[in-house]
C-alpha positions in Angstrom: -119.0 -5.3 39.7 -118.1 -2.2 41.5 -118.9 -2.6 45.3 -118.6 1.0 45.9 -121.2 1.8 43.4 -123.6 -0.7 44.7 -123.2 0.6 48.1 -124.0 4.2 47.0 -127.4 3.0 45.3 -128.3 0.8 48.2 -127.9 3.7 50.7 -129.8 6.2 48.6 -127.1 8.7 48.4 -128.3 10.0 45.1 -131.9 10.4 46.3 -131.3 12.5 49.6 -132.2 15.8 48.3 -134.7 14.8 45.7 -137.7 14.2 47.9 -137.2 17.5 49.5 -136.8 19.5 46.4 -140.0 18.1 44.9 -141.9 18.6 48.2 -140.6 22.5 48.1 -141.7 22.9 44.5 -145.0 21.7 45.4 -145.5 23.7 48.3 -144.5 26.9 46.5 -147.2 25.9 43.7 -150.0 25.3 46.3 -149.1 28.7 47.7 -149.1 30.4 44.4 -152.5 28.8 43.7 -153.8 29.9 47.0 -152.9 33.4 46.6 -154.3 33.8 43.0 -157.6 32.3 44.0 -157.8 34.9 47.0 -157.0 37.8 44.7 -159.5 36.6 42.2 -162.3 36.2 44.8 -161.3 39.7 46.3 -161.9 41.2 42.8 -165.1 39.4 42.2 -166.3 40.7 45.5 -165.2 44.3 44.7 -167.0 44.0 41.4 -170.3 42.8 42.9 -170.2 45.5 45.6 -169.6 48.1 42.9 -172.6 46.6 40.8 -174.6 46.5 44.0 -173.8 50.6 44.8 -174.6 51.4 41.1 -178.0 49.5 41.1 -178.8 51.3 44.5 -178.0 54.9 43.1 -180.0 53.8 39.9 -183.1 52.9 41.8 -183.1 56.0 44.1 -182.8 58.1 40.8 -185.5 56.4 39.3 -187.8 56.5 42.5 -187.1 60.3 42.8 -187.9 60.7 39.1 -191.2 59.1 39.7 -191.9 61.1 42.7 -191.3 64.4 40.8 -193.3 63.4 37.8 -196.3 62.2 39.9 -196.9 65.5 41.4 -198.2 68.8 39.9 -195.4 70.7 41.6 -193.3 69.7 38.5 -195.4 72.0 36.5 -196.3 74.7 39.2 -192.9 74.8 41.0 -190.3 73.4 38.9 -187.3 74.6 41.1 -189.1 73.5 44.3 -190.3 70.1 43.9 -190.3 68.5 47.2 -191.5 71.8 49.2 -188.0 72.1 50.7 -186.7 74.9 48.5 -184.7 72.6 46.5 -184.9 70.0 43.9 -182.7 67.7 46.1 -183.7 64.8 48.3 -181.8 62.3 50.8 -183.0 58.7 50.7 -181.8 56.5 53.3 -181.6 53.1 51.6 -181.3 50.7 54.4 -183.1 52.8 57.1 -179.8 52.9 59.0 -179.0 56.5 58.7 -175.6 55.4 57.2 -176.6 54.5 53.5 -177.9 58.1 52.4 -178.1 58.7 48.7 -178.8 62.2 47.4 -180.9 62.7 44.6 -181.3 65.9 42.6 -183.9 66.7 40.0 -183.1 69.1 37.4 -185.9 71.6 36.4 -187.7 70.4 33.2 -187.0 71.7 30.0 -189.7 72.5 27.2 -189.4 70.5 24.2 -192.4 71.7 22.5 -195.6 73.8 23.2 -198.7 73.9 21.2 -202.0 75.9 21.7 -205.1 73.6 22.0 -207.9 74.5 19.7 -211.3 74.4 21.0 -212.3 71.8 18.3 -209.7 69.4 19.5 -211.2 69.3 23.2 -213.0 66.3 24.4 -215.5 67.8 26.7 -216.0 64.4 28.5 -212.9 64.8 30.4 -212.4 67.2 33.3 -209.1 68.4 32.1 -210.4 69.5 28.6 -213.6 71.0 30.5 -211.2 73.1 32.3 -209.6 74.1 29.1 -212.8 75.1 27.5 -214.0 77.2 30.6 -210.7 79.0 30.5 -210.9 79.5 26.9 -214.1 81.7 27.4 -211.6 84.0 29.3 -209.1 84.0 26.4 -206.8 81.7 28.5 -206.1 78.9 26.0 -204.7 75.6 27.1 -201.5 74.2 25.9 -200.0 70.7 25.1 -196.4 71.0 26.6 -193.8 68.2 26.0 -190.9 68.5 28.3 -188.1 66.5 29.7 -185.9 66.4 32.8 -183.2 64.4 34.5 -182.5 63.0 38.0 -179.1 62.2 39.1 -178.3 60.2 42.2 -174.9 59.9 44.1 -173.8 57.7 46.9 -171.2 59.9 48.9 -169.7 56.9 50.4 -169.0 54.7 47.2 -169.1 57.7 44.9 -171.5 55.6 42.7 -173.7 57.9 40.4 -176.6 57.2 38.4 -178.9 59.3 36.0 -182.4 58.8 34.8 -183.9 61.1 32.0 -187.7 61.0 31.7 -190.2 62.9 29.3 -193.7 63.8 29.8 -196.6 65.5 28.1 -199.3 67.6 29.8 -202.3 69.7 29.0 -201.6 72.7 30.9 -203.2 76.4 31.6 -200.9 79.1 30.4 -199.7 80.0 33.9 -198.3 76.5 34.4 -196.9 76.3 30.8 -195.1 79.5 31.4 -193.1 78.0 34.5 -191.7 75.3 32.1 -191.5 76.9 28.6 -188.9 79.6 28.7 -186.6 81.2 26.3 -182.6 81.3 26.9 -183.1 84.8 28.6 -185.7 83.4 31.2 -188.9 84.9 29.6 -192.0 82.7 28.8 -192.5 81.9 25.1 -195.8 83.4 25.0 
């Protein structure tokens, strides 16, 4: 037996830096794992925030579109839907004067227009009764099919959503002329 060799094994001379090296490797691995987890959670939080902002703008666009279609101003005043001289409205989402989303309704575009003949009127409804009375004065009613779009934009997050809707109305000639115009701006009839 070699006494010098036995003494080195007993004193741990070969093992002195090994524990320190293994501890440093584990410490580096734990640090990398912590940084990766932080970056993943930060990215997930950004995705959730973007989805929430997009959802808010979509809801504002839908709400504004419904407000536009639920009033007769869409037919009678298609370029001044909200009575403010414009088709744009600002919606404060949270009531904090900070989250204000702007929504713009584009004027309706006529898809089709067709004169309603007297034999197709249902005189039991007020709408068709008005058409029958105006027909006596040679003012016939029209079935008008139109579409319009609403675009909402959040200036803080730059999230944008658009909603398109279509509707059909039975209208007097004056209202139908507001919607149904040719390329030069003249009414179809």
